[in-house]
NUDOKE-30515 format. One record per residue (C-alpha): residue number from 1; residue in one letter; chain; x, y, z. Coordinates in Angstrom, 2 decimals. Each point is the difference from the previous one (the first is absolute). Layout:
BEGIN
PT_NUM_A_A_X_Y_Z;
...
This chain:
BEGIN
PT_1_M_A_69.37_72.85_85.40;
PT_2_S_A_-2.13_-2.77_0.16;
PT_3_K_A_-2.15_-2.36_2.81;
PT_4_S_A_0.03_-2.94_-2.54;
PT_5_K_A_3.56_0.85_-1.77;
PT_6_G_A_2.03_0.01_3.96;
PT_7_N_A_1.20_3.13_-0.93;
PT_8_V_A_-1.46_1.59_2.40;
PT_9_V_A_2.95_2.26_2.01;
PT_10_V_A_-0.46_0.91_4.11;
PT_11_P_A_0.88_3.18_0.90;
PT_12_T_A_1.32_-1.25_3.40;
PT_13_D_A_3.05_-1.45_-1.56;
PT_14_V_A_1.12_2.48_-2.60;
PT_15_L_A_-0.01_2.30_2.88;
PT_16_D_A_1.72_-1.67_2.00;
PT_17_E_A_2.86_-1.65_-2.74;
PT_18_F_A_0.43_3.97_-1.33;
PT_19_G_A_-1.28_2.25_2.15;
PT_20_S_A_-3.32_2.57_-0.21;
PT_21_D_A_2.26_2.87_-1.15;
PT_22_A_A_1.61_-2.48_-3.17;
PT_23_V_A_-3.82_-0.94_-0.77;
PT_24_R_A_-1.36_3.35_0.37;
PT_25_Y_A_3.49_0.85_-2.78;
PT_26_W_A_-1.37_-2.42_-1.88;
PT_27_A_A_-3.48_1.03_-0.43;
PT_28_T_A_0.73_4.16_-0.11;
PT_29_S_A_1.93_-1.22_-2.88;
PT_30_A_A_-3.24_-0.62_-2.26;
PT_31_K_A_-1.00_2.54_-2.32;
PT_32_L_A_-3.50_1.19_1.23;
PT_33_G_A_-2.80_-1.78_-2.40;
PT_34_A_A_2.65_-2.83_-1.44;
PT_35_D_A_-0.55_-3.34_1.14;
PT_36_T_A_2.74_-1.38_2.15;
PT_37_A_A_2.34_-2.92_0.03;
PT_38_Y_A_0.34_-1.73_3.05;
PT_39_E_A_3.69_0.25_0.34;
PT_40_I_A_2.57_-1.39_2.26;
PT_41_A_A_3.02_1.64_-1.26;
PT_42_Q_A_-1.32_2.97_0.28;
PT_43_M_A_0.00_-0.21_3.89;
PT_44_K_A_3.10_-1.20_0.31;
PT_45_I_A_0.92_3.34_-2.00;
PT_46_G_A_-2.49_1.66_3.10;
PT_47_R_A_1.52_-1.48_2.25;
PT_48_R_A_3.92_0.42_-1.11;
PT_49_L_A_-1.57_4.00_0.06;
PT_50_A_A_-0.46_0.48_3.80;
PT_51_I_A_2.56_-1.66_1.23;
PT_52_K_A_2.93_1.79_-2.60;
PT_53_L_A_-2.20_2.91_1.30;
PT_54_L_A_0.54_-0.71_3.90;
PT_55_N_A_3.35_-0.29_-0.46;
PT_56_A_A_0.84_2.95_-2.34;
PT_57_S_A_-2.15_1.84_3.28;
PT_58_K_A_1.98_-1.52_2.53;
PT_59_F_A_3.07_1.09_-1.87;
PT_60_V_A_-1.16_3.33_-0.20;
PT_61_L_A_-0.67_0.30_3.69;
PT_62_N_A_2.92_-1.16_1.47;
PT_63_L_A_2.13_1.95_-1.76;
PT_64_G_A_-2.04_2.96_2.56;
PT_65_A_A_-2.89_1.28_-2.33;
PT_66_T_A_-3.11_1.32_2.28;
PT_67_E_A_-2.40_1.94_-0.69;
PT_68_N_A_1.82_3.31_0.44;
PT_69_S_A_1.91_-1.43_-3.58;
PT_70_V_A_-2.45_0.23_-2.13;
PT_71_V_A_-0.39_3.61_-1.89;
PT_72_S_A_-2.77_1.44_-1.62;
PT_73_T_A_1.20_3.65_-0.63;
PT_74_D_A_3.63_0.87_0.94;
PT_75_L_A_1.96_-2.00_-2.24;
PT_76_S_A_3.43_1.88_1.05;
PT_77_V_A_0.68_-3.63_1.53;
PT_78_L_A_0.57_-1.56_-3.33;
PT_79_T_A_2.67_1.17_-1.69;
PT_80_N_A_1.12_-2.97_-2.23;
PT_81_P_A_-1.20_-0.79_-3.74;
PT_82_L_A_-1.03_-3.65_0.98;
PT_83_D_A_-1.84_0.86_3.31;
PT_84_R_A_-2.04_2.41_-2.51;
PT_85_A_A_-0.45_-1.76_-3.01;
PT_86_V_A_-1.53_-3.06_1.97;
PT_87_L_A_-2.84_2.21_1.82;
PT_88_A_A_-0.80_2.22_-2.99;
PT_89_Q_A_-0.66_-3.93_-1.96;
PT_90_L_A_-1.85_-0.73_3.01;
PT_91_A_A_-1.89_3.51_-0.17;
PT_92_E_A_-1.08_-1.42_-3.08;
PT_93_V_A_-0.87_-3.08_1.37;
PT_94_V_A_-2.19_1.47_2.11;
PT_95_R_A_-2.09_2.13_-2.43;
PT_96_Q_A_-0.04_-3.00_-2.47;
PT_97_S_A_-1.60_-1.72_2.45;
PT_98_T_A_-1.93_1.66_1.24;
PT_99_K_A_-1.55_1.12_-3.52;
PT_100_A_A_-0.86_-3.98_-0.52;
PT_101_F_A_-2.19_-0.11_3.79;
PT_102_E_A_-1.86_3.06_-1.48;
PT_103_N_A_-1.07_-2.32_-3.29;
PT_104_Y_A_-0.46_-2.87_2.31;
PT_105_D_A_2.84_-1.70_-1.41;
PT_106_Y_A_1.40_-1.67_2.78;
PT_107_A_A_2.40_-2.33_-1.59;
PT_108_R_A_1.05_2.45_-1.76;
PT_109_A_A_1.03_1.89_3.32;
PT_110_L_A_1.32_-3.46_1.58;
PT_111_Q_A_2.30_-0.37_-3.08;
PT_112_I_A_1.81_3.08_-0.26;
PT_113_T_A_0.71_-0.33_3.88;
PT_114_E_A_1.28_-2.50_-0.31;
PT_115_S_A_1.95_0.04_-3.08;
PT_116_F_A_1.62_3.73_1.49;
PT_117_F_A_1.37_-2.66_3.51;
PT_118_W_A_2.34_-2.02_-1.83;
PT_119_Q_A_1.63_2.28_-1.00;
PT_120_F_A_0.20_1.81_2.83;
PT_121_T_A_0.84_-3.16_1.80;
PT_122_D_A_1.88_-1.12_-2.97;
PT_123_D_A_1.63_2.44_-0.78;
PT_124_Y_A_0.05_2.94_1.86;
PT_125_V_A_0.26_-1.97_3.92;
PT_126_E_A_3.15_-1.58_-1.79;
PT_127_L_A_1.49_3.15_-1.49;
PT_128_I_A_0.13_1.96_3.65;
PT_129_K_A_0.92_-2.55_2.49;
PT_130_D_A_3.70_1.69_0.64;
PT_131_R_A_-2.01_3.45_0.37;
PT_132_A_A_-2.11_-1.23_1.80;
PT_133_Y_A_2.44_-1.61_2.41;
PT_134_G_A_1.46_4.34_0.18;
PT_135_A_A_3.41_-1.24_-2.80;
PT_136_A_A_-0.28_3.12_-1.08;
PT_137_G_A_-1.11_2.43_3.07;
PT_138_G_A_-2.07_1.46_2.07;
PT_139_A_A_-2.22_1.28_-2.49;
PT_140_E_A_0.41_-2.24_-3.69;
PT_141_Q_A_-1.88_-2.30_3.39;
PT_142_A_A_-2.64_2.63_0.88;
PT_143_S_A_-1.25_0.15_-3.40;
PT_144_V_A_-0.25_-3.72_-0.77;
PT_145_L_A_-1.68_-0.63_3.43;
PT_146_A_A_-2.69_3.01_-1.01;
PT_147_A_A_-0.35_-1.74_-3.08;
PT_148_L_A_-0.45_-3.92_1.05;
PT_149_A_A_-2.40_1.24_2.86;
PT_150_T_A_-1.90_2.23_-2.53;
PT_151_S_A_-0.52_-2.76_-2.48;
PT_152_L_A_-0.56_-2.63_2.92;
PT_153_D_A_-2.89_2.33_1.51;
PT_154_T_A_-1.27_0.11_-3.58;
PT_155_L_A_-0.15_-3.27_-1.47;
PT_156_L_A_-1.49_-1.26_3.36;
PT_157_R_A_-2.81_2.46_-0.84;
PT_158_L_A_-0.01_-0.91_-3.65;
PT_159_F_A_-0.14_-3.63_1.14;
PT_160_A_A_-2.32_-0.64_2.42;
PT_161_P_A_-2.89_-0.62_-1.90;
PT_162_F_A_1.67_-2.66_-1.27;
PT_163_L_A_1.82_-1.37_2.82;
PT_164_P_A_-1.80_0.69_3.31;
PT_165_F_A_1.52_-2.03_2.60;
PT_166_A_A_3.54_0.46_-1.17;
PT_167_T_A_-0.60_4.11_-0.25;
PT_168_E_A_-1.77_-0.30_2.97;
PT_169_E_A_3.13_-1.92_1.66;
PT_170_V_A_2.77_2.22_-1.45;
PT_171_W_A_-1.68_3.31_0.84;
PT_172_G_A_-0.23_-0.83_3.57;
PT_173_W_A_3.42_-0.01_0.17;
PT_174_W_A_0.66_2.85_-0.38;
PT_175_R_A_-3.72_2.24_-0.02;
PT_176_N_A_-2.68_0.79_2.21;
PT_177_G_A_-3.93_-1.42_-0.62;
PT_178_S_A_-0.62_-2.29_-2.86;
PT_179_V_A_1.33_0.72_-4.05;
PT_180_H_A_-3.51_-0.90_-1.08;
PT_181_R_A_-0.93_3.44_1.75;
PT_182_A_A_2.34_1.78_-1.56;
PT_183_Q_A_-0.11_2.93_-2.42;
PT_184_W_A_0.91_-1.71_-3.56;
PT_185_P_A_3.40_1.29_-1.55;
PT_186_T_A_0.48_3.50_-1.37;
PT_187_A_A_2.52_0.28_-2.42;
PT_188_V_A_3.62_1.86_0.69;
PT_189_D_A_0.65_2.61_-1.71;
PT_190_V_A_4.04_-0.97_-0.80;
PT_191_D_A_1.55_1.35_-2.80;
PT_192_G_A_1.85_-2.96_-0.81;
PT_193_D_A_1.08_-2.22_-3.04;
PT_194_T_A_-2.85_-2.81_-0.33;
PT_195_T_A_2.06_-2.65_-2.03;
PT_196_L_A_3.94_1.15_2.12;
PT_197_L_A_-1.47_-3.68_1.78;
PT_198_A_A_-0.65_-2.05_-2.68;
PT_199_T_A_3.06_0.95_-1.75;
PT_200_V_A_2.25_-0.26_2.75;
PT_201_G_A_-1.63_-2.93_1.16;
PT_202_T_A_0.68_-1.62_-3.49;
PT_203_A_A_3.60_0.85_-0.10;
PT_204_L_A_0.30_-1.54_3.18;
PT_205_S_A_-1.21_-3.18_-1.68;
PT_206_G_A_2.21_-0.21_-2.58;
PT_207_V_A_2.91_-0.03_2.32;
PT_208_R_A_-1.55_-2.48_1.89;
PT_209_K_A_-0.93_-2.60_-2.57;
PT_210_A_A_3.53_0.30_-1.20;
PT_211_K_A_0.80_-1.32_3.64;
PT_212_S_A_-2.06_-2.73_-0.51;
PT_213_E_A_1.02_-1.03_-3.32;
PT_214_A_A_3.84_-0.06_1.97;
PT_215_K_A_-1.39_-2.25_2.61;
PT_216_V_A_1.03_2.47_3.11;
PT_217_K_A_-1.98_1.23_2.75;
PT_218_Q_A_-1.27_3.49_-0.66;
PT_219_R_A_1.97_1.46_2.64;
PT_220_T_A_2.64_-0.48_-2.17;
PT_221_E_A_1.86_3.10_0.06;
PT_222_V_A_0.27_1.48_-4.06;
PT_223_L_A_2.99_1.70_-0.66;
PT_224_S_A_-0.92_1.65_-3.31;
PT_225_A_A_-3.10_-0.46_-2.70;
PT_226_T_A_-1.28_1.65_-3.18;
PT_227_I_A_-3.24_1.58_0.58;
PT_228_T_A_-1.18_1.24_-3.73;
PT_229_A_A_-3.47_1.89_-0.53;
PT_230_S_A_-1.17_2.80_-1.46;
PT_231_E_A_0.26_3.30_0.92;
PT_232_S_A_-3.34_0.46_1.85;
PT_233_L_A_0.63_-2.64_1.54;
PT_234_T_A_3.64_0.40_0.88;
PT_235_T_A_-1.00_3.09_1.76;
PT_236_Q_A_-2.82_-1.67_2.04;
PT_237_L_A_3.36_-2.58_0.59;
PT_238_K_A_2.03_2.94_1.40;
PT_239_A_A_-2.85_1.06_2.50;
PT_240_G_A_-0.17_-3.33_1.72;
PT_241_L_A_3.94_-1.32_-0.57;
PT_242_G_A_0.65_0.52_3.66;
PT_243_D_A_-2.96_-2.78_1.10;
PT_244_L_A_1.24_-2.12_-2.58;
PT_245_K_A_3.82_-0.72_0.67;
PT_246_A_A_-1.72_-0.76_3.21;
PT_247_A_A_-2.25_-2.47_-0.60;
PT_248_S_A_2.14_-1.67_-2.55;
PT_249_N_A_2.97_0.33_2.10;
PT_250_A_A_1.74_1.45_-3.47;
PT_251_R_A_3.41_1.61_0.96;
PT_252_E_A_-0.57_1.72_-3.76;
PT_253_L_A_-2.34_0.63_-2.17;
PT_254_T_A_0.07_1.95_-3.39;
PT_255_L_A_-3.04_1.54_-2.31;
PT_256_V_A_0.46_-0.24_-3.33;
PT_257_A_A_-2.74_1.81_-1.92;
PT_258_G_A_-0.73_-1.42_-3.31;
PT_259_D_A_-3.36_-1.63_-1.92;
PT_260_G_A_-2.35_-2.28_0.85;
PT_261_E_A_-0.59_-2.33_3.45;
PT_262_L_A_1.46_0.47_2.87;
PT_263_T_A_2.64_-2.41_0.46;
PT_264_V_A_2.71_-1.01_2.56;
PT_265_S_A_2.89_-1.20_-1.47;
PT_266_D_A_4.11_-1.13_0.44;
PT_267_V_A_-0.66_-0.89_4.00;
PT_268_V_A_2.96_-0.55_1.67;
PT_269_L_A_-0.21_-1.77_3.19;
PT_270_A_A_2.30_-0.06_3.11;
PT_271_A_A_1.51_-4.11_-0.02;
PT_272_P_A_-1.33_-1.93_2.93;
PT_273_E_A_3.39_0.40_2.18;
PT_274_D_A_-0.41_3.91_-0.09;
PT_275_Q_A_-4.34_0.13_1.79;
PT_276_P_A_0.49_1.36_3.45;
PT_277_K_A_-0.47_-3.24_3.07;
PT_278_A_A_-2.84_0.12_1.23;
């Protein structure tokens, strides 16, 4: 910035427009020792992240999650493979983020946490909504609630150095004290497949893409569809098939072992007149 060139940015204006968390997000995205340009686009991403964190937290807490829903040692409530998978993946995020901080690489810690968070909201939250509302029974609902509460508790601690105001706000909705006085999270030792969520999420995206291409609403029922994937991916899809069917509103999903990447084909959609009325 140069006064003579007239390109000086007044901090108060930026804070008023994007919020403190968004500006801090931009600053902490810069790697230690690297020159960093003033970037409005990065602040917009930070603002979107903070808002998404608030909205995702409301969803979890409105389901009835409390401090007692968080699991640490007794993992018996986690009866669903997808719930165990997301916490196993989160445990790895905690390990990697902690290691990054120990190496003073805070930008890397933010990147790791943020990448998981978007997968958590875009894939996991969408996949488990049916179970979260009790459609699969009490045990399945308890399992997903424990996974959601534990994930939220951990993510708030991980994001606290980067989004201090949003995380403090959410922390006060369901916990005592301050998130900034809470302990740094420790990895929950869960026996789960850390790649399961990504596989099921890819299949869900494939079904949704077919609906978008057909120019129908995402809630349109899928009468049948075929998912072709490698044998190992097919095994993963079987573990998350119940959630996948519910999230895609599919009556029948056929899994076929093959070679190459996961593909979704032969999607048959219900006619508009066959859709249940709202």
